[in-house]
C-alpha positions in Angstrom: 5.6 -10.4 5.9 5.8 -7.8 3.1 8.8 -5.5 2.8 8.2 -1.8 2.4 10.9 0.2 0.7 10.7 4.0 0.5 12.7 5.6 -2.3 13.0 9.2 -3.2 10.4 9.0 -5.9 8.3 5.9 -5.1 7.2 3.5 -2.4 7.5 -0.3 -3.1 5.6 -2.9 -1.2 7.3 -6.2 -1.9 4.8 -9.0 -1.3 5.9 -12.5 -0.3 4.7 -15.5 -2.3 2.0 -16.3 0.3 0.7 -12.7 0.3 0.6 -12.7 -3.5 -1.4 -15.9 -3.4 -3.8 -14.7 -0.7 -4.3 -11.3 -2.3 -4.5 -12.7 -5.9 -2.0 -10.1 -7.0 0.9 -11.1 -9.2 3.3 -8.3 -8.6 4.6 -5.9 -6.0 2.7 -2.6 -5.2 4.4 0.5 -6.5 3.2 4.0 -5.4 4.4 7.3 -6.8 5.5 9.4 -3.8 4.4 12.6 -5.4 0.8 11.2 -5.7 0.5 10.5 -2.0 -2.1 12.9 -0.6 -2.2 11.7 3.1 -0.6 9.1 5.4 -1.8 8.2 8.9 -1.5 5.5 11.5 -4.5 3.7 12.8 -5.0 1.1 15.6 -8.2 -0.1 13.9 -7.5 -0.7 10.1 -10.8 -2.5 9.6 -12.7 0.8 9.6 -10.6 2.0 6.6 -11.6 -0.8 4.3 -14.0 0.5 1.6 -16.2 -1.4 -0.8 -16.2 -5.1 -1.6 -13.3 -7.5 -1.9 -12.5 -8.3 -5.4 -10.1 -10.2 -5.6 -8.4 -11.3 -2.4 -8.9 -13.0 0.9 -10.9 -11.7 3.9 -11.4 -13.4 7.2 -13.4 -10.8 9.1 -11.5 -9.4 12.1 -8.4 -11.6 11.3 -6.9 -10.7 8.0 -7.6 -8.8 4.7 -5.3 -9.3 1.8 -6.2 -8.0 -1.7 -8.1 -5.4 -3.7 -11.3 -3.7 -2.5 -13.4 -2.0 -5.2 -15.5 1.0 -4.3 -17.0 4.1 -5.9 -13.8 6.1 -5.6 -11.6 3.4 -7.2 -9.6 0.5 -5.9 -7.9 0.0 -2.5 -5.2 -2.5 -1.6 -5.1 -4.0 1.8 -2.5 -6.1 3.8 -4.2 -6.0 7.1 -3.6 -8.4 10.1 -5.3 -8.5 13.5 -3.5 -7.0 16.4 -1.2 -4.7 14.5 -1.4 -1.0 13.8 -1.6 0.0 10.2 -0.5 2.8 7.9 -3.2 4.2 5.6 -1.8 5.8 2.5 -4.2 7.8 0.3 -3.1 8.3 -3.3 -4.3 10.7 -6.0 -5.0 8.4 -8.9 -4.5 10.1 -12.4 -7.6 10.3 -14.5 -8.0 7.5 -17.0 -5.9 5.0 -14.9 -8.8 2.7 -14.4 -9.8 2.6 -18.1 -6.2 1.9 -19.3 -6.1 -1.6 -18.0 -4.3 -3.1 -21.0 -1.2 -1.1 -20.3 0.6 -2.0 -17.1 2.2 1.2 -15.8 5.1 1.5 -13.4 2.7 2.7 -10.7 -0.4 1.0 -9.4 -3.8 2.7 -9.7 -4.9 2.2 -6.1 -6.6 5.2 -4.4 -5.7 3.8 -0.9 -3.2 1.3 0.4 -3.5 -0.1 3.9 -0.5 -1.9 5.4 -0.4 -3.5 8.9 3.1 -3.1 10.4 4.7 -2.8 13.8 7.0 -0.2 12.3 4.3 2.3 11.5 5.9 5.4 13.1 9.2 4.8 11.3 7.4 4.4 8.0 5.4 7.6 8.5 8.6 9.5 9.3 10.4 8.1 6.2 7.4 9.2 4.0 7.6 12.8 5.5 11.3 13.2 4.5 11.9 15.7 1.8 14.0 15.0 -1.2 17.4 16.3 -0.2 19.1 15.8 -3.6 19.3 12.0 -3.3 19.6 10.0 -6.5 16.5 8.8 -8.3 16.9 5.2 -7.2 18.4 5.8 -3.8 16.5 4.0 -1.0 15.5 6.1 1.9 13.9 3.5 4.2 13.2 -0.2 4.4 11.1 -2.2 6.8 9.3 -5.5 7.1 5.7 -5.6 8.1 6.3 -8.3 10.7 8.3 -7.8 13.9 
């Protein structure tokens, strides 16, 4: 069960050891909040997966952990059967895909899909405006499991 932390300037998806192993991803996912273009809740996250899995784990209809590559870039999925999901679309800066030797603070995913039972609370936290909070102040924290 991943832990999603919403800060004033970024969103951090902290993966568990098993999720890192299944997704073949070594570190947590970090998204720049100013780059988020849209966020929505879906009851069927499977229709939001784009492209081909590379790398990761996919058991059709059961779970999808990892990176999906497509014509518009790379997507990251943490999808489990029977749970609603939050789909976060991100505007990726130009040149982010070519600059693979440099690991930036933010990941270059164009879409992040996270299954969570706390989807409405996560959406609400992402809608909150910056009200003068400090740079590293946490706005919201949730686990993807119940």
